[in-house]
N, C-alpha and C positions, 0 to 999 in steps of 0.2 A: 163097218167101214170096209172097204173091197180090200185085196191083199195089194191091186196094183197102186191103189190110193196109198197104201201103207209105204208102200217103198217108196213112192214118189216125197211122200213125207219124209221120209227119214234123210234120203239124198238130199234134198233140201237144207236138212239141218246138218248136215255133214259137209255140205259145199262142195263136194268132190264129185259127185256122180255125174258122169257125162250122159249118159241117157234118160231124158226125162221121159220117153217113152215105155220102160218097161213093163211087161205083161206079166200076168200072175204065170203064164203059160212058158215066159220066159224063164224063171227059174227052174221050172220041171225040164225045161229043155237042158238047162247047164247040168242039173243033177243026173239026164240020162246020158248026156256028154260029157263026162269030165275033162278028155283029154281035149277039146274042143277051144282053140287058143282063144285067149278075148279079144275081142274087137279092137282096144285100147290099152296094150299094156303098158304098164309103171315104166318110166325110165331107168329104174333101178333095178326092174326085173324082180320083184318081190315075189317070191313063190305064192300061189294061189291059195294055197292052203293054209298061208301066214298071213292073208288079208284078211280084215273084219269082214264080217256079211255085208254082202251088197255093198263094199267100197270101190268103188270105179277108181284106179289110182293116175294123177297126173304131175306134172312137174312141181316139182317142191317149191313153194313159194314162201317168202319170209313173211309170215303172216298169223302164226301163232295157231297153226292148222296141219295136220298130217293130210298133206294135199297128194303125196305118192303110196297111203295107204299100208306105209311100213311101221306104224304103231311109234313113229318118230316124228316129233315135229319139229319143223324148222332146221333139220339136222344139215350136214354138209356146208353150210352157208359160212363156218368159221366164227359165229355169233360168241362174242367173249373174248376174241383174241385182240391182243396189242395192236393197234393201228397210230400211223401218223394222219393228221387229218391237213386241210389245204393250204397250210401257214408254208412258210419259207423253209423251216428248219427240217430236221429229217429224225426228230423224236418220238417213239410212238407214246402219245403223251394221252390216247383215250382206247375204245375198244370198239368192235365192230358190233353193229346193232340194226335192225330192220328200220329201210327207209320209210319215209311217211306215206308212200303210195304202196304199203305192205305186198310190193314185189322183189325190190333187191335191198341190197344193204347198204350202210355207209358207217364212215366212224366217226364217233361222237366228241373227237378231240376237236375243241371249241377255243384251245387254248392261242394267244397271239403267239408271234412269232419270237422264239428263242433264238437273241442273238448272243453271237461269238464274243465274250470278252477277254481280255488276258488277264488269265488267271490259273493256267496251268489245267483247266478243265475243257473238256472237249462238249460246250455248252449245247452248241447249235447239233450235236450227236452225228457227226459226218466224218467220225474216225480219226478226226485230226484235230491237235489242240493246238488252242492259238495260233491258228493259222490267220494271214491276211494281216500280220502284227508284223513282218519281216525280224522277228527277235534276231539280237545277235548282229545284224545288220551294222556297220560302221555308222557313226553320224556325228553331229555337232552341237553342243548344247547351245543353252541360252546366252552365252558369253558374246562378245561383239566381234569376235573372229570369225572364221570360215574354215576352221581347222578341226577335221574328224578325230576329234580325242576321245570318244566315247563308244559304246553301242546301244542298240534297242533293248529296252530292259520295260516288264510289265510294272506298270504305278501301281498304287495302291488303289486308286478308284476303278481299274479295270481295264485303263486306257495305256496306250503305249508311251514310253518317255525315254529321252536319251540319258544315260547314267554319266554324261561329261559334265564335271562340276567345276572343271578348272575356270580361273579367270580369263577376262581376255588378253590374248596374246597382242601387241602393241606392234605394229610392221616398225623396223628400224631399217637404219639405211646402211645395209651389211652385205649385200649381197647375196640374201636371203629373202623368200616370201614368206616372211614371219607371220602373217595373218591367214595365210592361205587365200588371197583371193588378188585378184587383179595382176599378179606375177608380182616379180621380185622387186623389191626397193619401190613398189608402186607410192604415188604422192609425192616422189622425191625426183627432182630433175636430173638425174644421172644421166649422164651422158649428151646433153644438152650443151648448148655452145654458151661461154659466158666471157665476160671482157672484166679485167680488173686493172685499176688504175686509170688517171684521163692524159688527154696531151700525149705527150710523148711518152710517158710512163705505161700507157695501154697497151696491154698483153691479151691475145687472146687463147682460149684453151678450153678445157669441157670439164663441166661440172663432176665432181665423185664424191662420194661419201667421207664425212670426216671423221676424224679417229674415235667419238665415242657413237657415233652411229644417230647420233641428232638430225644431223642434217647434211647438207653438202657445202663443200667449198670447190672453190676454182682449181683446176690443176695447175695452173702458173702463177707467177710472183708480179706484182708491178715492175716494172725498170725502174732505175735512179733518173732523178731528176738531173739535169744537164744546162748550163747557161743559156738563159733564155735569149732569142733572136726576135728580135719586135717583126712585126709585119709581115713574118713568111706564112701565115696559118697554122704555125704546129705552136703548140704549148709545151716545149722544152722543160720548163721548171715543174710542169705538172700542177698548175695552182688552178686550173680549170679555163684559161683562156690565154690567146694570144695576147700579149702585151702590146699598146700602141707605140709606134715609133716616136721619138723626139722629133720636134719640128725639123730641126737643124740636122738630123741622123748622116744626112747624105749631102752632099756638094751643094746639089740644087736648092737647097731649104735653109744655106748659109744663112744666118742671124745678122741685121746689120747694127755692128757696135759702133757706128763711129762718134757718136755723142760721150763714150765715154762711160763707166758704170761698171757694175757687179751684177754677173750673170750666173744664176743654177739653172742646173739641169740633171736628170740623173739619168746615165747612161747604161746603166745595168744591163740593159737588153738592146742598146742601141749596135749597129750592123759595124764591122771595121771596113771601112771604105778607105783607107790610107794606111798603107803600110810599108811608106819610107824608112829607113833604117841606117841612115847614112850617119856618119861620128856627130856623136852630140845627139842626135834623134831617135833615142831608146832602143828598143830590140826590134821585133818585129811588128811590132805594135797590136794593138787589141781594137777595143770598142771604142769610136770616136763618135765627135760633133763638130760642125763647121760654124765659124762666126766670117765676117766682112766688115772693113771699112775702106773710107777713102779720105785721102791727107789732099787738102788742097793745094798744101806747100810745104817743103820740107820741115819736119819736125822728129822729134824725141818721141817716142812711143814706149809704154811701160804694160807688162803683161804679167800676171802669178795666176797660180793655182792652189794658194793657200785656203786651207780649210775643205780640201777635197778629202776622199774618202781613200783615195787609192794611188798608186805610184804612176806620176801621170807625166808626160812630154808635151811641151808645146812647140809647134812649129809655125814659122810666119811664111808664107809663099808670097812673091809678089804676083799679082795679077788675078783673075777671078779664080774661085774655088773649082770651077768645072776644069779649069786649065792649069794645073798645078806644075811647076818646075821645080829645082833644087831650093829648099827650104832654110833658112835662118832656124835656128834650135835651141832650146833648152831643155836639160833632163836632169832634176833635181838642186836645182837652183844656185849652179855653183857654190858660194861660200856657204851658204845656210845648209843647216841641217835639215834631215828629211828628205822626203822621195818626193816632194811636189815641187814645182817649178815656177824660174821666176827668170823674166826676159825684158832687156831694158834696152834699144837700140835706136840709131837714127834711120830716119826713111826718108827716101824721094816721095816728091808730089804724085799720087797715083792711087790705086786700088790695091787692096792687100787680102791675102785669105789667111784666116788663123786656125789651124787644127789643134784642138787637145785631144790627146790619146793616151788609152793606157799605154805603160810599158809592153805590157806584152799581152799574150791572149790568157795567160794563166790569172791575170786580175779577175776579183769575185764579187767587187764592190762597183759603185760607180755613180754614186754623189761627188760632182765635180760643182766646184765654184770657181768662175774667173773673173778675175779683177783686169779692166781695161783702164789706162789711163792716157789721156793725151799729154804730150809734156808740154804743147804748147809754144816751141819755139824749137834750134837748135843749138846744138853745145857738142861738148869734147867729155866724154866719161873717163871718172879718175873712180879709180878702184882699191888704190895702195892706203894704208892708214895713215900717211904721211907724203908731203911733196910739196913741191910747187911747178908752176905752169907760167908759162909767158908769151905773149901776145902783145895785139895792138887792137884796141877798142874802134880804133879809127875805121877798121876794115867791117866794122859790125854793123847793124842797124839797131834802133831803140824799140826793142821789143817790151819793155817793162822798165818800171821806176821802183827805187827802193821805198819803205815807206816812211824813211827817217829822211828823204830828199827828193823833191821831185825833179825830173830835168827834162831836156830832151837830146841828151846824149847816146850815141850808141854804145851797147853794151855787148859782152860778152859771158853765155855761160858753161858751167862745167856741172855733170851730171854724176849722181852715184846712187845706187840702192843701200836699203836696208832691210834686214831680214826682220821676218815676224818674232815677236817677243823682244826684240834688240832695240836697245836706245845707245846713240852713238852720241858723243860729246864735241861737238865740232867748233873748231877757233880758224880763223883766217886772217891775213893782212896783207897789203900793201906798201907797208911802211919803209921796204929796202927793196930797190929797183924800179920805182916809180916817182915820176917827178911832178906830175900834173895831179891837179884836185881828184882824187878818186871817192868812190863809193862801194863799199860793200854788203852783200844783204844775201839771207839763207832762207830758202822757201822750200815747202815740199808741193808736188806737182798735183793736181794742175796749179797754176801760177795764182795764187791765191795772197793768204797772207804770210808774212814773214816770221821766220822762227827768230830771225836777230838781224839787224841792220847798222849801219856805223857810217860815219861822214866826220872827216877830221877827228881822230883821234889823237887825243893829249900825246905829245913827244912823238907821234909817229910820222920819220920823215924827216927831212930838211925843214920846210916850211912849215909842216905840221897841217898840210893839206891832205894826207892820204889816210887811210882806213884800218881800222882791227875790229875784232869782235873776239871773243873767247866764252866757253862756258854754254854753247846753245845746244840744246836736246834736239837730236833728230830720232825721232822713233818708228818703227818700221809695223807691217811692212810699205815698203813703197819708194816711189823716187823722189829725190831730192834735187834742187839746183842750189849751187854756189856761183853767186853772178856777181862780175865785174863792172860795173857802171862809172859815168862820169858825172861832178857838179855841174849843173846847168846844161852847157853844150860841150862840155870837155872831152877829149879822148887823146889818146897817145898809148906808147909802148909801156908796160905796165909787169911786174912780176908778181903774182900772188902764191903766199907759201899757206900750206893749211895741213890740218892735223883732224882726224877724225877715227 
């Protein structure tokens, strides 16, 4: 083998010779001129006397070969140094090794990303411990409120948690934001408008917290009920509605009672339309109702309010209720006990107005009972317990007949009243002062059944043609008649004595 072929063979084996055309003469020249510079000096400038014979230095590659002829393989490439691979952490979990292309180096770290957990360790090697977990930050736990009552700490599983273990703070109505959400007293209508009471008792205010903080109450209290006035659209007694007025609450609605009878009405809420306060007519008056009647001829009439629940007054006006003048009145029923009224009087033919009134506006009840009785005739009122009356029946007319003797004679009547729960024992006689054939009878108005009747009492008068009775009972309340009549068509002057 020639010398040139031998050099080429050695260079090929070392994979580092740059000149494939080295001749045998070249070596001689190199030896003859040792100071001549090599055409391609090694990068690390290895002294020529340190190079292996025939080695031509090139840049060192990571290939297990001494490329630069410095008798060191893959030096200065950091092989074996700790390094971090392409994962997202900063941890040196591998070493530097030659790359697959045998030129450069790579890190053999093939581990997954090391993620930072909350464990007081720098897991991702970024020189910070438990970063990104905001440890120590104020926080709210798993309770139902929004109050920051703890701080962020590490949990056993490496996550972060809030160390707030308090129970739910419930919002109360107390001027505080107890549950730390939605502001003070949220969920309560504090400050909103409110109304308490109904009708005339209604008052407006604002909601405020109650005493124990469990809710709200209105800042005002209802007003006090007052006496109801019907038909004014105001619920004065605060029962939820305005009361309808009685039909005869006003003069224009007066009820016609010409037929007589008993009439009931509740005037608790009626209006005060008649305030006459003359003698015997009550005080200033109160709530009242109106009635009307018409008499075709002169007649005695009787009215009472027995059974009513209030101190009543009867006022009797001549004419329509819409045009009232000075009335005839009764307050407290004369001789009767109590505060109801009783009135009996003779009236001329015509229309009349009856007002039943409360004594004053201080009355608080209104159940009213009115009895109206037509007397059926004219007559003279007697009011003493005993006495005598004289007259002449011939001046009268034939109004009634006694049950003990039918006749066509004219008659004369005397009327009186009896109080409730009262019974009077009545006696009467024409035995003295009467010389003609007379008849006496007692009846209760309206003129119907006799309570007593006598004609020709034994031993009465000079001829025994006069009349007398005793022991008759007149039970009240009501209007009663003592009537002097004549047998057949007899009439004349008389004297009648009576006791009751």
